[in-house]
N, C-alpha and C positions, 0 to 999 in steps of 0.2 A: 424546265419550268413549265411552273399550272395554271392552269388554262383560267382565264377569268370569266367566262360566262357556262363553265362545269357545274353539273351545283350535287356535294361529294355527301357523301352516303354521312360522313361524320368528321366533322373537324378537330382537330384535336391543340391543344395552346397551350405551349410548352414542352422541347424536347429533354427534358432530367430523365433521368430511368425509370418517373412513374409513368410520361405521358410513353415511353415510347416504349412502352408495356401493351399500354392503352389501343397507341397505334399498331402494335406487331398484332395482340388478336384481335384487331378489326380487321385488318389485312387476314388474316388465318381464318376467317369467318368470307372471305375474297369479298369486302364492302371497300368501294373505292372512298380511301382515309387521305387527307392531307394532316400533315407535322410543322406546327408553325412556330419558331425559334428567333426570338427578340432577338438577341447575339447569334453572331456567324458562329456556325460548330468548326474546330469547338470549344467550350470557353471555360472560364473559372471563376463564375461571377455567380453562381446560384450553388445545389448543393449537393450536385453529382460527381460533381469533378473528383479528375483526383485517384493516383493508383487504384486503393484498396479503402475492405468497406470488409465490418466480423459478417461473418454469419453463423445462428446458431439454432439452434431449438428450445432455448433455456430461455421458458419465461413466467410470469406468477401467474399470466393468464391462459386460459386453457384454450380463448381462442387463438391468440398465437401461434400458441405451439403445434395445434389442428391444422392452420395457412398452413405456419412452415411446411407442415409434412408435402405440401403437393408443390410449395414453390422452392426444393430443395431437386423434386423430380422435372419442375420443369426452365430452372437455370441450368440440370446439366441434356435437358431435352435440347436449349438453344447453343450449349456447347458443340451436342453432335449437330449440329446442321449447323455451324459454324467452322467443326471442326478444328478447332483454336479455343486455349486453355479458360476457363476463366472461374477455377474453381482452385485451391489448394488447402486440402486437409491442415490441421495444425491442431483441435479441439481449443477447448475452449476453457481458460478453469478461473472460477469465481472465485474471490476471495470473501471473507467476513468475516468480522468478529459466532462466534460459538453462541446461537440464538439468536442471529441478526431473524429478522420476519422475511426479508426478501428471496434471505437464501434459503430460509424456510418451507417457501414459496413457488421457488423452483427447484427444488429437491424431489418435492411433492409434485411437479405436474409435471416432472421426468418420471416419478416413479410409474405416477396414473395412465402415462402413456406406451408404458414400458421401453423409457429407450435408456438404448450406452449408456451409465453416466457411473460416478466415481469418488466418492466421498472420503477426503482428509485432514486428520488430525494437524496441530500444530506439531508435532516430532514428526509426522510421515511431507507433511510438506518440505519442513526442510530436507526429508531424505529425499525426494522425491524431485525435489524442487533448489535445487541449494545453489543461486542466485539472483533469489529468491529471498529475502530477508524478512522475517516470519516476526513479526506481531506479536508480541505475551496473549493468549486465544482466540489468536488467526486461529481460521477455518479455513477449505479450501473440495470445492466441488466443479470437478470434470465433468466437463457437455463432451465426450467425442464426436461428438458429428459435427461441431466448432468448426471453425478455418478461417479464411478472407478468399473473400469476390478479390474481382481486381476491376474496380470500377469501368474506367476510360475505357478498355478491350470491349465490358460491357457495350456500354454505349454505343459504338461503333458499330461491333456488331446486330446488337438489333437494329439502327442506323440503315446498315447496310441490307440484312435482310427486307426490310421493312419494302425498301425500293425493287428489291428484287422478287416480293411477291404486287409490285405495283404500284405499291402507294408511293406519295409526294413524298419531301419535307423542303419545304422551306425555312431556308436562314436570314435571318438579320434583315425578320420584317417584326415592327415592332405592331401587336394590336392598342392602334385611336381607338374603334370602335366597337359595339356589339350591340345590333338590333336582336331582342327575341320574336318569335311566330315560326312559320312554318312555309318556308326554311327560314333555317336564323343566315344573319346576313352578320360576316365582322371582317373591318374593312384594316388595313394594316397601313404601315407606311407607304409601301407599294402598289397597293391593288385592293379589291375585295374581293367576297368569297363566298357563297353562300355552299348551303347545307344545311341536310332534315337533321342532323341533332351538332350539340358543340360536346364534345370533354374543356371544361377549365381543368390543369395540372401546371399552373404557374410558384407552386414556391411560393415567397417570400412577396410575388406581384400579385398576390390570387386578390386580395382586398381590392384592389386596384379595380381590378375588371369587375367585377361583386356588384360595389357603391350604386353603377349606373344603373345595376339591375333591380337595385329594391332592397341590396341584399348586404351586411357584414359579419365575420364567421368573426369567430373570439381566438383569434391569429396573435402572436406575435413572432418579429422575428429576430434575432441573435445570432450576434455574430461569434463565431465561434473559432477560439487557433487553438493552427493544427501546428503542432508540437516534430520536431523530431530529436532525440537522443544521444549523443554517439558514443558507443561503446568502447571502453576502454583496451577491451581483446578484442579488438575487428571476428563479430559471428558469435561472441559468445552469447547473443540470445539471440541469433537467428535457427532458422528454420530445422536448417541440415544440424541443430544442436536441439531437436527435436521440442525447443520453447513455442508456448503458445500462444493461444494471445490469451488477453485476463481482461478482469471487468471486477476492479474494486464497489466490493457495498460497503455503504454503510460509514468510514472512517471518514469522508465529507459533505455536505450536509448533500453537493450531485459525486455521480459516478467518477469512476474517473478507468479509464479502459487504454490499450495498448495492444503494437502488432509485432508481432517478432522481425527484425530487421529482413528490408530485402527495397522497400521505393530507393530510399539511397547507398551507395554498397557505408556498411559501418554504420546507421542511425538507427533507432529504433522508433518510431512512432509513438507515444502517449498526449494523450490529448484527454480536458476537462467537459466533464458533458452536462457541458451550458457555458455561456456566455453573454454578455451586456445589449442589451439589447440597440439596434442603428436599424433604419433606414437603408435597405437592399440598398438604394441607389446612392448611400453614399460609406459601405461599407468599407472600398480599403484608406481613408482617411489616415494618413499612418494615429500610430500610438506608440510611446514609448511604452520600452517594453518592463523597464524597474515599476511598472506603473498597474500594466494589467496583476491581478486581484489574482487570477485561476493561474499561472504562470508558475508563483509564488507558490500559489496550492501545490503546484507539478513538480516544485522543486524541492519541494518537502517531500513531498512521494519519493521522489528517487533516490534522493541522499537515503533517508529513509530503510525507503523496500530493496531500491536495485542497487548495492554499492556497486557492481560491476559498471552501469553508468557515467558520465558528468553528469553533476546535476545542476547545468545550463543552459538551458536547448539549443543546439546546431543552425538547428534554419527551425521557422514560422512563416504561414500561412495559415489561409481565411478559409472559411466555409459560412455556412450561410444555412439556420434553423432552423423552421415554422412550425413554432410551440404550439397546439390547443391547454387548454386549463388542465386537464385529464391525461392529459401527453398520448391518446389517442387519434386517429386520423379520421375525416374530414370523408366519408365515398358517401354519393348521396345528391340527388337527384333536387334543386330547386326548389325550394318548395312551391313556387308559379309557376314554373317555366319545365313542363317535365320534359323534352327536349335539351332541355341546359344539365347539365354533369360535370359536380366538383368533386377532387383528388384533391383533398387540400390537408395537409396541421400533420407533416411524418416525423416531426419532434426530433429526428438526429434518429433512428429505427426505423426509416421505412425501407431503404433502404432493399436490405437482403428477400424482405415480405412484396417488392415490388412486381416477378412474371406473378403476382395472384390481387393484388391489386389490379396492374394491368386487369386480368379478366375479369373482374368485377363492375369498373367501369365498365366494358364491354358491353359484360349485360346490360348493365342500366341501361344503358344507351340503347339497345338497341330491342330491351320489356320484354327481356328475361327476365328468369326467376333466380335470385343470384344461388348460387353455388353455395353461399355461405348467409348464415346470421347477422344483419348490418346494424342488430340493438345500438352495441355501443358505438357505432361511427355514424349516426344519423345525428342531425345539424338539428333537431327538433329536444334529442341533451342537455342545447343551451337552453337558460332563460329567454324567453320574450321574442325566438325564432321560427317561432307557430313548429306546425307541424308536417313535417317532411310527405310528397304527394306519392309514397314507398310499398 
């Protein structure tokens, strides 16, 4: 139980993967840190739950490729610390039509960074991945570093390590009020806390905390349908058959991605990288499966590309993305209060980068020089939101 009269070095609001890694890095720096979570842990109401996420180095942007190099190192370090496997290597197969600009950009960044990858023509794709039906003109690019992260296990591991390092985790405490200043005061449904610094990593609830602090970020919360598809022959799309994660580019307005069967026996996870705008409090309102446009897009994709799967999902779950207009993160200090740091807008691709994101948010709160150029992540890139104090 956190003591009410303690002055913390930092309070982190939101115990998703970004908040957990931020608190972890602060504790590593011997800071007295409190991690607050509005729901009782573990929970499935945010963006970090579920068993798996894709990890990859293939990105069109150089700055993400650069960040992923350290991210892999930090994931391995956490694995070693907790003695638990948090990552499985599978490779990531990028699929797209020959000449697809995003595919070409990923190939260029992998090449320029000297990362191991392999290009497949349409005929080579058919030979190497016979359980994928290739569209005419479709080619492939294998990011050999790609694989699967065990999301739920990673969250538990971080929370355990944080407590071992002396940090505090208080769940089931919704933040009701933030009073800026030195110290900053955070009032929850249970009590009030004070800290020298505050880091907000509240996912879809970010703007609810920021509005009373005089700023609103251009964030859109989307409900994502997480779909699982049954193998007609059990194991045919599993890791034992060396089937990789995949990312389909360009066939639909948004990416389609998939992971080898593991979470549910005989089921493969395939999702559409987009969803419907939703209030995070109403995420679980029921929707008829036949009315969900993205599921119909996935049904068509599975029918045409993955003939070894049944073309309707067996299981449908929900997750949330919090998207920025450019799909890049917000990693910055509040424009007015420099002891309030914001990590937001991870746009459905932040999990793999969370070790480095947490390090950056830790550095910002400690007034250290950030390890990376934060130009792509500054609040000031959004018109009308002013220049951030970095």
